[in-house]
C-alpha positions in Angstrom: 0.0 0.0 0.0 2.7 2.5 1.0 4.8 1.6 -2.0 1.8 2.1 -4.3 1.2 5.5 -2.8 4.8 6.5 -3.2 4.8 5.5 -6.9 1.6 7.4 -7.4 3.1 10.5 -5.7 6.2 10.2 -7.9 4.1 10.1 -11.1 2.2 13.2 -9.9 5.4 15.0 -9.3 6.7 14.1 -12.8 3.5 15.2 -14.4 3.5 18.5 -12.4 7.1 19.3 -13.3 6.4 18.7 -17.0 3.5 21.1 -17.1 5.4 23.7 -15.1 8.3 23.5 -17.5 6.0 23.9 -20.5 4.1 26.8 -18.9 7.1 28.7 -17.7 8.9 28.3 -21.1 5.9 29.7 -23.0 5.5 32.6 -20.5 9.3 33.4 -20.7 9.2 33.6 -24.5 6.0 35.7 -24.5 7.5 38.1 -21.9 10.7 38.3 -24.0 8.7 39.1 -27.1 7.0 42.1 -25.5 10.2 43.4 -23.9 12.5 43.1 -26.9 12.2 44.0 -30.6 14.4 41.0 -31.5 14.0 37.8 -29.6 16.6 35.7 -31.4 18.6 34.0 -28.7 22.3 34.7 -28.7 24.9 33.9 -26.0 26.7 37.3 -26.6 23.6 39.5 -26.6 21.0 40.9 -24.2 19.3 37.5 -24.2 21.8 35.8 -22.0 18.9 35.9 -19.7 17.6 32.9 -21.7 20.6 30.9 -20.4 19.8 31.9 -16.9 16.2 30.7 -17.3 17.4 27.4 -18.7 19.8 27.0 -15.8 17.0 27.5 -13.3 14.7 25.0 -15.0 17.5 22.3 -15.4 19.0 22.7 -11.9 15.6 22.5 -10.3 13.9 19.7 -12.4 16.7 17.9 -14.2 18.2 17.4 -17.7 15.0 16.1 -19.4 13.1 19.2 -18.4 15.9 21.5 -19.4 16.0 19.9 -22.9 12.2 20.3 -23.2 12.4 23.9 -22.1 15.2 24.6 -24.6 13.1 23.0 -27.4 10.0 25.1 -26.5 12.0 28.3 -26.3 13.8 27.7 -29.6 10.7 26.8 -31.6 8.7 29.6 -30.0 11.4 32.1 -31.1 11.4 30.5 -34.6 7.6 30.9 -34.6 7.9 34.6 -33.9 11.0 35.4 -36.1 11.4 32.6 -38.6 15.0 32.5 -37.5 16.8 29.4 -36.3 20.4 29.8 -35.0 21.7 26.2 -34.9 25.1 27.2 -33.3 23.4 29.0 -30.5 21.0 26.1 -30.0 23.9 23.6 -29.7 25.8 25.9 -27.3 22.6 26.2 -25.1 22.2 22.4 -25.3 25.8 21.9 -24.0 25.0 24.2 -21.1 21.7 22.4 -20.4 23.6 19.0 -20.3 26.2 20.6 -17.9 23.5 21.9 -15.6 21.8 18.6 -15.7 24.9 16.9 -14.5 25.1 19.2 -11.6 21.4 18.5 -10.8 22.1 14.7 -10.9 25.0 14.8 -8.5 23.2 17.2 -6.1 20.1 15.0 -6.1 22.2 11.8 -5.6 24.1 13.4 -2.7 20.8 14.5 -1.1 19.5 11.0 -1.2 22.7 9.6 0.2 22.6 12.2 3.1 19.0 11.3 3.8 19.8 7.6 4.0 22.8 8.1 6.1 20.7 10.2 8.5 18.1 7.5 8.7 20.8 4.9 9.4 22.4 7.0 12.1 18.9 7.6 13.7 18.2 3.9 13.7 21.5 3.1 15.3 21.1 5.8 17.8 17.6 4.5 18.7 19.0 0.9 18.9 21.9 1.9 21.2 19.7 4.2 23.3 17.2 1.4 23.9 19.9 -1.0 24.9 21.6 1.5 27.2 18.3 2.6 28.8 17.2 -1.0 29.3 20.5 -1.6 31.1 20.1 1.5 33.2 16.5 0.7 34.2 17.7 -2.8 35.2 20.4 -1.3 37.5 17.8 1.1 39.0 15.6 -1.9 39.8 18.6 -3.8 41.2 19.2 -1.0 43.7 15.5 -1.3 44.8 15.8 -5.0 45.7 16.0 -7.0 42.4 19.2 -8.7 43.7 16.8 -11.1 45.5 15.1 -12.1 42.2 16.4 -14.4 39.5 16.2 -11.9 36.6 16.5 -8.2 35.9 14.2 -6.3 33.5 16.7 -6.4 30.7 17.4 -10.2 31.0 13.7 -10.8 31.3 13.1 -8.9 28.0 15.9 -10.9 26.3 14.2 -14.1 27.4 10.7 -13.0 26.4 11.8 -11.8 23.0 12.7 -15.4 22.0 9.0 -16.4 22.3 7.2 -13.3 21.4 4.4 -15.1 19.5 3.3 -16.8 22.7 0.1 -15.4 24.2 1.6 -15.2 27.7 4.6 -12.9 26.8 2.8 -9.6 27.3 1.1 -10.9 30.5 4.5 -11.7 31.9 5.9 -8.3 30.9 2.8 -6.6 32.4 3.3 -8.5 35.7 6.9 -7.1 35.7 5.7 -3.6 34.9 3.1 -3.9 37.7 5.8 -4.7 40.3 8.3 -2.1 38.9 6.0 0.8 38.0 2.7 0.1 39.8 0.9 -0.4 36.5 -2.6 -1.7 37.1 -4.3 -2.0 33.6 -3.2 -1.5 30.0 -3.9 -2.4 26.4 -1.2 -3.6 24.0 -2.3 -3.0 20.3 -0.2 -4.7 17.7 -0.4 -2.9 14.3 0.0 -3.8 10.7 1.2 -1.2 8.2 1.3 1.3 11.1 -2.5 1.9 11.4 -4.4 -1.4 10.9 -5.0 -3.4 14.1 -3.5 -6.9 14.1 -4.6 -7.8 17.6 -5.4 -6.1 20.9 -4.2 -7.7 24.1 -5.9 -6.5 27.3 -3.7 -6.5 30.4 -4.9 -6.4 33.9 -8.4 -5.0 34.2 -8.3 -3.4 30.8 -11.7 -2.1 29.5 -10.6 0.1 26.6 -11.2 -0.8 23.0 -8.8 0.2 20.2 -10.1 3.3 18.4 -7.9 4.8 15.6 -10.1 7.9 15.6 -9.4 8.7 19.2 -7.4 12.0 19.3 -4.6 10.6 21.5 -4.4 7.5 19.2 -4.3 9.5 16.0 -1.7 12.0 17.3 0.5 9.2 18.7 0.4 7.4 15.4 1.0 10.5 13.3 3.8 12.0 15.4 5.3 8.7 16.8 5.9 10.2 20.2 4.4 9.3 23.6 1.3 11.2 24.8 0.1 11.4 28.4 -2.4 13.5 30.4 -1.2 16.1 32.8 -2.5 16.6 36.3 -5.0 19.3 35.2 -6.3 17.1 32.4 -6.7 14.1 34.7 -8.8 16.2 37.1 -10.9 17.5 34.2 -11.4 14.1 32.6 -11.9 11.7 35.5 -13.9 9.3 33.3 -11.2 9.2 30.6 -9.9 5.6 30.6 -6.6 6.5 29.0 -3.7 8.0 30.9 -1.0 7.6 28.2 -0.5 6.2 24.7 3.0 5.0 23.9 4.1 4.3 20.3 6.3 1.2 20.0 8.9 1.7 17.2 11.4 -0.7 15.7 15.0 0.1 14.9 13.9 1.5 11.5 11.5 4.0 13.1 8.4 2.1 11.9 5.4 2.0 14.2 4.8 -1.6 15.4 2.3 -1.2 18.2 0.6 1.1 20.7 0.7 0.6 24.5 -2.2 2.2 26.2 -1.9 2.9 30.0 -5.3 2.9 31.5 -4.6 2.8 35.3 -1.5 3.4 37.3 -0.6 4.6 40.8 -0.7 8.4 40.9 2.8 8.7 42.5 4.3 6.5 39.8 2.7 8.2 36.9 5.4 10.6 35.7 7.5 11.2 32.6 10.5 9.2 33.8 8.4 6.0 34.3 6.5 6.5 31.1 9.7 6.8 29.1 11.1 3.7 30.8 8.1 1.6 29.9 8.2 2.9 26.2 11.9 2.2 25.8 11.6 -1.3 27.4 8.8 -2.1 25.0 10.9 -0.9 22.0 13.8 -2.9 23.3 11.6 -6.0 23.3 10.6 -5.3 19.6 14.2 -4.8 18.7 15.3 -8.1 20.3 12.4 -9.9 18.5 13.7 -8.5 15.2 17.1 -10.0 15.8 15.8 -13.3 17.0 13.6 -13.7 14.0 16.6 -13.2 11.7 19.0 -15.4 13.6 18.3 -18.4 11.3 19.0 -16.3 8.2 22.7 -16.3 7.3 24.1 -13.3 5.4 23.9 -13.7 1.6 27.2 -11.8 1.2 29.3 -13.3 4.0 27.9 -16.7 4.9 30.1 -17.8 7.8 28.6 -20.2 10.3 29.9 -18.7 13.5 29.4 -15.0 12.7 26.8 -13.3 15.0 23.3 -12.8 13.5 23.3 -9.1 14.3 26.6 -8.6 12.6 25.4 -10.4 9.5 22.2 -8.4 9.5 24.2 -5.2 9.7 26.4 -6.3 6.7 23.2 -7.0 4.6 21.7 -3.6 5.6 24.8 -1.6 4.7 25.3 -3.6 1.4 21.7 -2.8 0.5 22.3 0.9 1.2 25.4 0.8 -1.1 23.5 -0.9 -3.9 20.5 1.4 -3.8 22.1 4.8 -2.9 25.9 4.4 -3.3 26.6 4.9 0.4 30.0 3.5 1.2 31.0 1.3 4.1 34.2 -0.7 4.6 35.4 -3.9 6.3 38.9 -4.3 7.7 39.8 -8.0 8.3 42.8 -9.2 10.4 44.1 -12.8 9.9 46.4 -14.4 12.4 47.2 -17.8 13.9 49.0 -16.3 16.9 46.9 -16.5 20.1 48.8 -13.5 21.5 47.8 -11.4 18.6 44.2 -12.7 19.0 44.2 -11.6 22.6 45.6 -8.2 21.7 42.8 -7.7 19.2 40.2 -8.8 21.7 41.5 -6.1 24.0 41.4 -3.6 21.1 37.8 -4.3 20.2 36.8 -4.1 23.8 38.4 -0.7 24.6 39.4 1.1 21.4 36.4 0.8 19.0 34.3 3.8 17.9 30.6 3.8 18.8 29.2 2.7 15.4 32.0 0.3 14.5 31.3 -3.4 14.9 33.5 -6.4 15.0 33.0 -10.2 15.0 35.5 -13.1 15.0 35.4 -16.1 12.7 37.6 -19.0 13.9 38.6 -22.0 11.8 40.9 -24.4 13.6 43.9 -22.3 14.8 43.1 -19.5 12.4 41.5 -16.2 13.7 39.7 -13.8 11.4 38.8 -10.5 13.1 36.3 -8.7 10.9 35.8 -5.0 11.6 32.8 -3.3 10.0 33.1 0.5 9.6 29.6 1.9 8.6 29.4 5.0 6.4 33.2 5.0 6.0 35.4 5.2 2.8 38.7 3.4 2.1 40.6 6.5 3.2 39.1 6.2 6.7 39.7 2.5 6.7 43.4 3.1 6.0 43.6 5.2 9.2 41.8 2.5 11.1 44.3 -0.1 9.7 47.2 2.0 10.9 45.8 2.0 14.4 45.6 -1.8 14.4 49.1 -2.0 13.1 50.4 0.2 15.9 48.8 -2.2 18.4 50.5 -5.2 16.7 53.9 -3.6 15.9 55.6 -5.6 18.7 54.7 -8.9 17.1 56.1 -8.3 13.6 54.3 -8.0 10.3 54.9 -11.6 9.2 52.6 -13.0 12.0 49.4 -11.3 10.7 47.7 -10.0 7.6 45.3 -7.1 7.2 43.1 -6.4 4.2 40.5 -3.7 3.5 37.3 -4.5 1.6 34.6 -2.2 0.4 31.1 -3.3 1.2 30.3 -3.6 -2.5 33.0 -6.2 -3.0 32.3 -8.2 0.1 32.2 -11.5 -1.9 36.0 -11.1 -2.3 36.4 -11.2 1.4 34.6 -14.5 1.7 36.8 -15.9 -1.0 39.9 -14.6 0.8 38.8 -16.3 4.0 38.0 -19.6 2.3 41.4 -19.6 0.7 43.2 -19.3 4.1 40.9 -22.0 5.5 41.8 -24.3 2.7 
């Protein structure tokens, strides 16, 4: 549905741009006719303004529309003057093609920047959820969770493995009841961000999913939590909703709505509301990874590579294929346990936030695969030098390092298989 709407919107934009180009070109020639006695276009005359007009059309809409505009302007001038200057037309055509090349590269760079921004937002959300889940777990440990067999984070990790079970949300609700004094709620799983898949009443829930409800509609549209203030609660004592929390996945897609109906007054504040929302998103995030654990990467199918690491490879490879966004992998091969221990220390203490690493082991052979998202080869060379500085005391003959662009990841698999053989 969403893809069809985007395709339809794209066709409408193309159609609109075409008619705008035709209309503006006709208006330009008409205006030129009334302002000038001679409207034959020449690069060295008053009518250099025609070149400026063609530049604006081409830079805004693209090469095709610039050529259409040039054709309309040329033939309109021929209609008025019966003069056709072929040399000037060809010179204008060269400029239009040049402007079109600028438009293409600016547009491509804009798409790349947009996709990089989305990727960074997704990673930030993913890391934030993991960090906050850990923080909440430690908060609960301070309140007495040392006497219990699990923390909130470990419970969510366990529940995420069996998320299709009917009792998962009941178990999570019981935990929320003890941690945040939650008494009743409604969990609404969604399809395509607005269609209800199933509604799961929790506690003494009595509310029914209503997409037209103002709080529901606003939460789905803005993808942010909504809750009633003290004044609103006093004015709307019969309102069965205290808060509506959108549950998003790591790609910022709406997966569910969590409706808080009843909660102890002293526990109903922004801090607890955000804790509940982030823990729910952390559950969805873990479910995503658990569902894809059985799917090995198409581009680096190594049996002992972590599923999350393989998913990240596939995601970055897709971004490169679709939008030309570069990422790089740096692989270190060694058979020396001392070097392997040094690299373990390096990955634990000296990695950047977004960089990831996993280890493939074959017999006595170690392959440390470092993934550098949104990085080019020049940045990978600097990263390689940092690793070489760490391993300088061992000598160059005891390890090998290669750099692989994400678009050529198949060559990395061949390189590893050759060493394994």
